[in-house]
C-alpha positions as CSV (number, residue, x, y, z in Angstrom):
1,X,107.8,146.8,-75.7
2,X,110.7,148.6,-77.2
3,X,112.3,150.9,-74.6
4,X,114.7,153.3,-76.3
5,X,117.9,154.2,-74.5
6,X,117.2,154.7,-70.9
7,X,119.5,155.1,-68.0
8,X,117.9,152.5,-65.7
9,X,115.5,149.6,-65.9
10,X,112.2,150.4,-64.2
11,X,111.8,148.5,-61.0
12,X,108.5,147.9,-59.1
13,X,108.5,146.2,-55.8
14,X,105.5,144.0,-54.9
15,X,105.3,144.2,-51.1
16,X,103.0,142.8,-48.4
17,X,102.8,140.5,-45.5
18,X,103.5,136.8,-45.7
19,X,100.5,135.0,-47.1
20,X,99.0,138.1,-48.8
21,X,99.5,136.7,-52.3
22,X,102.6,138.5,-53.5
23,X,104.2,135.5,-55.3
24,X,100.9,134.6,-57.0
25,X,100.4,138.2,-58.1
26,X,104.0,138.4,-59.5
27,X,103.5,135.2,-61.5
28,X,100.3,136.6,-63.0
29,X,101.9,139.9,-63.8
30,X,104.8,138.2,-65.5
31,X,102.5,136.2,-67.7
32,X,100.5,139.3,-68.7
33,X,103.6,141.4,-69.3
34,X,105.2,138.7,-71.4
35,X,102.0,138.4,-73.5
36,X,102.4,142.1,-74.2
37,X,105.9,141.6,-75.4
38,X,107.7,143.0,-72.3
39,X,111.0,141.3,-71.3
40,X,110.6,140.9,-67.5
41,X,113.2,140.1,-64.9
42,X,112.5,139.4,-61.2
43,X,114.4,139.9,-58.0
44,X,113.2,138.0,-54.9
45,X,114.2,139.0,-51.3
46,X,114.6,136.0,-49.0
47,X,114.7,136.6,-45.3
48,X,116.3,133.2,-44.6
49,X,119.6,131.7,-45.7
50,X,119.4,130.0,-49.1
51,X,122.2,127.9,-50.6
52,X,122.9,129.6,-53.9
53,X,125.6,127.2,-55.2
54,X,126.6,123.6,-54.5
55,X,129.7,123.3,-52.3
56,X,132.5,121.6,-54.1
57,X,131.3,122.4,-57.6
58,X,133.4,124.5,-59.9
59,X,131.4,127.8,-59.8
60,X,131.3,127.5,-56.0
61,X,135.1,126.9,-55.9
62,X,135.7,129.9,-58.1
63,X,133.6,132.1,-55.8
64,X,135.4,130.7,-52.7
65,X,138.7,131.5,-54.3
66,X,137.7,135.1,-54.5
67,X,135.9,135.7,-57.8
68,X,133.6,138.7,-57.5
69,X,131.1,136.8,-59.7
70,X,130.8,133.2,-60.9
71,X,128.5,132.3,-63.8
72,X,127.4,128.8,-64.7
73,X,126.1,128.3,-68.2
74,X,124.2,125.3,-69.3
75,X,122.6,124.6,-72.6
76,X,119.3,126.2,-71.6
77,X,120.1,128.4,-68.5
78,X,122.5,130.7,-66.8
79,X,123.1,131.1,-63.0
80,X,125.1,133.9,-61.6
81,X,126.4,134.0,-58.0
82,X,127.8,137.4,-57.1
83,X,128.8,139.3,-54.0
84,X,125.9,141.3,-52.6
85,X,127.3,142.9,-49.5
86,X,126.8,146.4,-50.9
87,X,124.2,147.7,-53.4
88,X,121.4,145.5,-52.2
89,X,118.5,147.8,-53.2
90,X,116.3,146.5,-56.1
91,X,117.2,149.4,-58.4
92,X,120.9,148.9,-57.8
93,X,120.6,145.1,-58.5
94,X,118.6,145.7,-61.6
95,X,121.1,148.1,-63.0
96,X,124.0,145.8,-62.2
97,X,122.6,142.5,-63.4
98,X,119.4,142.9,-65.3
99,X,120.1,145.4,-68.0
100,X,118.6,143.2,-70.7
101,X,115.2,143.5,-69.2
102,X,112.5,146.0,-70.1
103,X,111.2,146.0,-66.6
104,X,111.9,144.4,-63.2
105,X,109.4,143.1,-60.7
106,X,111.0,142.7,-57.2
107,X,109.2,140.7,-54.5
108,X,109.6,142.0,-51.0
109,X,112.0,144.8,-50.3
110,X,109.4,146.7,-48.3
111,X,112.1,148.8,-46.6
112,X,114.1,149.6,-49.8
113,X,113.8,152.8,-51.8
114,X,111.7,152.8,-54.9
115,X,108.2,152.3,-56.3
116,X,106.1,149.8,-54.3
117,X,102.7,148.2,-55.0
118,X,101.3,146.6,-51.8
119,X,99.2,143.4,-51.8
120,X,96.8,143.6,-48.8
121,X,93.9,141.3,-48.1
122,X,91.3,141.8,-45.5
123,X,91.6,138.1,-44.7
124,X,95.2,138.5,-43.6
125,X,93.9,140.9,-40.8
126,X,97.1,143.1,-40.8
127,X,97.7,146.8,-41.4
128,X,99.4,148.0,-44.5
129,X,103.1,147.3,-44.5
130,X,104.2,150.5,-46.3
131,X,103.3,154.1,-46.3
132,X,103.2,156.6,-49.2
133,X,106.4,158.2,-48.0
134,X,108.1,154.7,-48.4
135,X,107.4,154.8,-52.1
136,X,103.9,153.2,-52.1
137,X,102.3,154.0,-55.4
138,X,99.3,151.6,-55.5
139,X,97.3,149.0,-53.6
140,X,96.2,145.6,-54.7
141,X,93.5,145.0,-52.1
142,X,89.9,144.3,-51.2
143,X,90.1,147.1,-48.6
144,X,89.0,150.4,-50.2
145,X,89.6,152.3,-47.0
146,X,93.3,151.8,-47.0
147,X,95.2,154.7,-48.6
148,X,92.1,155.9,-50.7
149,X,94.3,158.5,-52.3
150,X,96.3,155.9,-54.2
151,X,95.1,153.8,-57.2
152,X,93.4,150.6,-56.0
153,X,93.2,147.4,-58.0
154,X,91.3,144.2,-57.2
155,X,93.2,141.1,-56.5
156,X,92.3,139.6,-59.9
157,X,92.7,142.9,-62.0
158,X,96.0,141.8,-63.5
159,X,95.4,143.7,-66.8
160,X,94.7,147.0,-64.9
161,X,97.8,146.5,-62.7
162,X,99.9,145.9,-65.8
163,X,98.5,148.9,-67.6
164,X,99.4,151.0,-64.5
165,X,102.9,149.6,-64.3
166,X,103.5,150.2,-68.0
167,X,102.2,153.7,-67.9
168,X,104.6,154.4,-65.0
169,X,107.5,152.6,-66.6
170,X,107.6,154.6,-69.8
171,X,107.9,158.3,-69.1
């Protein structure tokens, strides 16, 4: 996918209750998008404290000393640890850190602004997490009665979901 000069990387948040299948869906979407030549980045929202850097190591020490960002580069990978006290919305994070991507899939962020695709399974026995006014643009569900005015995709319709995302991503 060649995206010519745009002001922001398109961001789609995959939302839903715990156990609904968000991570599995994001994995499948990434694989399909990559097969289509799309450079995908992801942002994951964790509700619990996660250790992002190893105390005592150089990049940790630089961050502790006051660096706004600390990057660790190995032969095959890169890790960035940066302040995130402000600008915590997926679109802001994508603009700041993920400019090389064609598209960003964010997992979680149900309360953040932006386009959301909700994963909702009848087996989870919970109501939808988001409303249309929250930015909900589609449902991945086995429950046709929930937001019937929105596009619905089956839980295994990865190709259809990717087609929908790509259509929305390229104006």
